[in-house]
Structures are given as C-alpha cells and as structure tokens.
C-alpha positions in Angstrom: -32.3 50.5 -30.8 -29.0 50.3 -28.9 -27.7 53.1 -26.8 -24.6 53.3 -29.0 -26.7 53.6 -32.2 -28.7 56.4 -30.6 -25.5 58.2 -29.6 -24.2 57.9 -33.2 -27.6 59.3 -34.5 -27.4 62.2 -32.0 -23.8 63.0 -33.1 -24.7 62.9 -36.8 -27.8 65.1 -36.2 -25.6 67.7 -34.3 -23.0 67.6 -37.2 -25.8 68.3 -39.7 -27.2 71.1 -37.5 -23.7 72.7 -37.3 -23.4 72.5 -41.1 -26.9 74.1 -41.4 -25.7 77.0 -39.3 -22.5 77.5 -41.3 -22.5 76.2 -44.9 -18.7 76.6 -45.1 -18.2 73.7 -42.7 -17.2 70.3 -44.1 -18.6 67.2 -42.5 -15.2 66.6 -40.7 -15.0 70.2 -39.5 -18.5 70.1 -38.2 -17.7 66.8 -36.5 -14.6 68.3 -34.9 -16.7 71.1 -33.4 -19.4 68.7 -32.1 -16.7 66.4 -30.7 -15.1 69.3 -28.8 -18.4 70.5 -27.5 -19.5 67.1 -26.3 -16.0 66.1 -25.0 -15.9 63.1 -27.3 -12.4 64.0 -28.6 -10.1 66.9 -28.0 -7.2 65.8 -30.1 -6.8 65.0 -33.8 -5.7 61.3 -33.4 -8.5 60.5 -31.0 -11.1 62.0 -33.4 -9.6 60.2 -36.4 -9.5 56.9 -34.6 -13.1 57.1 -33.2 -14.5 58.1 -36.6 -12.3 55.8 -38.7 -10.9 58.7 -40.7 -7.3 59.1 -41.9 -5.4 61.3 -39.5 -4.0 63.4 -42.3 -7.5 64.3 -43.4 -8.4 65.4 -39.9 -5.3 67.5 -39.6 -6.0 69.3 -42.8 -9.6 70.1 -41.8 -8.6 71.0 -38.3 -6.0 73.5 -39.5 -8.5 75.0 -42.0 -11.0 75.4 -39.2 -8.4 76.9 -36.8 -7.5 79.5 -39.4 -11.1 80.6 -39.5 -11.1 80.7 -35.6 -13.6 77.9 -35.4 -11.3 75.9 -33.1 -8.3 76.9 -31.0 -5.2 74.8 -31.2 -3.7 74.4 -27.8 -0.8 72.0 -28.3 1.0 70.3 -31.1 3.1 67.1 -30.7 5.7 67.1 -33.5 6.6 63.5 -33.0 3.1 62.0 -33.3 1.6 64.9 -35.3 -1.2 64.9 -32.7 -2.9 68.3 -32.4 -4.9 69.1 -29.2 -7.7 71.6 -29.7 -10.6 73.3 -27.9 -13.5 75.5 -28.7 -12.6 79.2 -28.7 -13.9 81.3 -25.8 -17.4 82.5 -26.4 -18.2 86.2 -26.2 -20.5 86.8 -23.2 -23.0 89.5 -24.0 
C-alpha cells in the first residue's frame, strides 16, 4: 500500500469519526474540520482543489459550519471568493 493511499484512508477514517461524534455534519463539513485540524487546507479553494469538489459546494458547507461555530472564518477574498478558516479556540478546562 502506498503512503498516499494510507494518508487518504486516514483522512477518510477521521472524517467518518467526526461524523460519528456529530451527526449534523455533512461529509464536506467533517472534511473541512479534519483538514483544518491536520493542516491539509486552511482555505476553501485549497480544500476544493485537493478533494476535487466544486468550490461553490465547499463555500456553502463552510458557511453553514461557521454559523454553527464549527469553524471560524478569518478572511474573505471578494475577488477570488476564497475563504480562509481555522478551528475555533478550544475551551481549556
């Protein structure tokens, strides 16, 4: 098994685990969370390109997730429609 295939399998397993923890998450939303956590992609265009998903779909899911405070939007580029995001700060108990 190639290293790239094992990384894809790991990513998909983490996406499935995120959806298992929160049944409201779509596959794309869970993927956005995992990508942010792993540093795979921190903007909507990079995420869309790496996963081969239409940027418009990613934007819709990203905005929905940000409204639920799952991700924090840090910058919007109006010319390219690129949205930069990060995970929200975690509460330290």
